[in-house]
N, C-alpha and C positions, 0 to 999 in steps of 0.2 A: 601284511603291511602294518607298520607301526607309525603312529603319529607322535611327533615331538613338539612339545609346547615351548615356545620361546618368549622371553620377557621383552616387551617393547616399551622403551622409555619415551615418554612425551618430551617435547622440547623444554617444557617447564622443569621437569625432573632433571634433565641433563644440565640445565643452567644452574640448578641448585647443587648438583654434584660437582660441577666444574665452574665455579664463579669466576667472572672475569676479574683480572687484577685491578685494584684501585689505583688512583693516580699516585699515591704515596709510594706504592710498591714499584710502579713503573719508573718513577723518578729515581728510586734507589738502584734499579737495574741500569738506568742510563748513567748514573754516577759511577757504578762499577765498570761499565763498558769504557768509560773515559780513562780510568786508572789501570784497568787490566791489560790493555794493549801496550806493546813496547813503546810505540810512539807517544802515547799519552803519559806513560810513566817517565820516560826520559825528558819529555817536555817539562813536566813538573820539577824534576831534578835539576834541569838546566835553569829554570826560572829561579829556583832557590840558590843555586851556585852563583849565578850572575848577580843576584842581590847581595850575596856575601862579598863578591869581588868589588862591586860598586861601593859598598860601605868601607871595605879595606882601603880602596883608593882614597876615599875621603880622610881616613885616618892619617895617611902619609902626605897627601897633597893639599888638603884644605887648611886654612888658618884655624888655630884653636877656637876663636870665638864662633867660627862657622861650623864647628863640629858639635852639633846639637842633635837631640833626638828627633826634632821636627825635620831638620834638613836631611838626616840620614833616612828617615822614613819616606820622605818625598822622593828621594833618589831611587828607592827600591820599587817605586810604582812604575818606573819606566819598563823594566823587564817584565813586570806583571802585565802591563798594557800591551806589550809587543808580542809576547809568546803565548799567553793564555788564550787569546782569540783563535789561535791555531787549533786548540782543543775543541773550541766551539765549531770550527769548520769540520774537523775530523769526526765529531759526533754524528754528523749527518752523512758526509761523503763516504765514510767507512762502511755504512750500510750497503752501499752500492758497489764499492770497489772490492770489499770482502764478501759480498753476496749474502750478508746477514739479513738483508731486507726480506728475503724469502721467509726466514723464520720469524722476524719481528712482526711483519704484517700478517703472517698466517696466525700467530698467537693472539694478536690484537689487530683485527681488521680495521677498527676505527682509527684511521691515520691521524686525525686531529688530536686524539688522546696521546699518541706517540709524540706528536709535535709539542703538545703542552708539557709532557714529561721532560723532553729535551730542553725546553725553555726553562723549566724550574730547576733542572739539574745544572744548567749553565749559570743561572742566577746564584744558586747555592755555592757553586765552585768559585764564582767571582767574589762572593762575600767571604768565604773561608780563606781564599788566597791572601787576604789582608793579614791574617794571623801570623804566618811566617815572616811577612814583611815587618810587622811590629816586633817580632822576636829578634830578627837580625838587627834591626835598628837599635833596639834596647841593648843588645850585647855590644854593638859597636860604640854606642854612647857611653856605656859603662867603662869600656876600655879607654876611650878618649878622655874621660874624666880622671882615670887613673894615671894617664900619661901627662896631662897638663891641667892644672887647676882652673885655667881660663876656659877649658872645654867642658863638655858634658852637661849642658843645660837640658833640663827635663820638661820644660814648659811645652804644653800640648793641649789642644782644644778639641772638644767633641765635634765642632763644626768641620775641622779639617779631616777628622776620621770619617765623618759621614760623607764628605765629598770624595774621599779616597775610595770608599766602598762604591759610591755611585760611578766613579771613573772606571773602576775595575769591572763592574757589572755591565756597563755600557759597551766596553770594548769586547767582552766575551760574547755578548748578544750580537754585536756587529759581526763577529766571526760566524756565529750560528746562522745569521741571515744570509751571509755570502755562501755558506755551505749549502743551505737549502736552495739558493738561487741557481748555483752552478752544478752542484752534485758531482763534482770532480775535484779530488784533493789538490792536485797540482794547479789546475786552473784557478780554483777558489783562493788558494794561498798566494799565488803570484798576483792575481788581481787585487787581493786585499791589501797588499803592500804597494803595488805599482800605481793603481788608479788614484788613491788619495795623494800619493807623492807627486804624481804628474799634475793633479789638480792644484796642489799647493804651489808648485813651481809656476804654473800658468797664471795663477792669481797674483803672484808676486812680480812676474815679468810684464804682464799686461795691465796698464794703468786703469783701464775701465773695469777690471775685475777685482781690484783691491777692495772696493766697498762690498762686493759680493762675498769675498772671503770672510769678512767679519760676521757673516750670517751662515755661510754654507761650508766653511772649512772647520772640521771638527778639531783639528789641531789648535786652531785659533780660539774657537768658542769654548774649548775645555780648559784653556789656560787658567781662568779664574778658579777652577776647582783645586788648584795647587796653592792658592792663597788662603791665609788664615783669616778670612773675612767673609761675611755673608754676601751672597750674590745679589746684585740689584735686579729689578724687574727686567731691564733691558738685557742683562747678561743671561738671565733665564730664558728670555725669548730667543736670543741668538743661539743658545745651546739647544733649545727645542727644535729650531729650524734645521740645524745641522744633523740632529738625531733623526729628524723626519726624512732627510735626504739619504743618509748613509745607513740607517738602521731600519726604519719603518718601511720605506719603499722596497728595498730588496727583501726584507722579511716577509712582507705581504705577497710579493710576487713569488718568492721562494715557497711560501706555504701553499699557494695555488698549484705550483708545479709539483710539490710533494704529494698533494692530495690526488693529483691526476696522473702522475707518472705510472706507467705500467711496470710491474715487477716481473723481471725475467731472469 
C-alpha cells in the first residue's frame, strides 16, 4: 500500500488565490451586460435614432428663433427619459428570465454588492446618455444656423446641463427600482408606463387630487428641471417627495425582495 500526500488549502489561502471582484469590476460587468444583449443594444440605438428624428422635426417645423441648441437639447431628453429606464428594468429582470442569476449569485454570493453594482452602472449610463444628446443637439443647431441666420443660438448654461443629468439618472434608477420590485420584464415595463400614467390622469380628473399631484406626480415635479433657472426650495421639496414615492419606496422593497428571493 502506498500513501499519497495531498495539499490542503486553508480558506485564507483560497481567498488569496481567488480574490472576490471589487465593486468597480462588478460595475463594469453590469455595464457590459446592459450593452451586450440584443435588447440593450437596440434600446440604445433606438434612443439615439429617436433623438435624431426629434431634432430633424424641429429643423423643419419650428420657427427659426426657436431652433436653438438649448431647445434641441431639451427635446432629446424625452426619448432618453422614456427608453433608458427600460435598460434599468432589464438589468435586473434578465437575471431571472435568462437564468443568469444562477451564475451571478454563485460568483458573488453577497447580493447587496450586486445590487450596488447595478445601481452604479445605471447611474453611469444615465450620465453618459447625455453625451449623445448633446452631440445630436449640436449638429442640429449647426445645421439650423446654416439654414437661417435667425436660428442657431448657442446659449447654454451649466445649470440646465446639471438638471438634465439629474433627470436622466432619476429615470433610469426608477426603472431599476421597478425591475427589482417585480423581477419580471413584461410586468415591470408595463407597470412602469401604466401606473404613473393612470396616476396622472386621476390627479387631473379628480379635483381633490390636484394638490397632491404637485407633490407626488413626477411628471409635474420634474418639469422645473427643463427650465434654465435654479430650483427653489419648494420645488426641490416637491421633487424629493415624488422621488420618494416612485423611486425610493419601490427601490427599498425591491432590494429586500432581491436579497431574499431564492435562486432556482
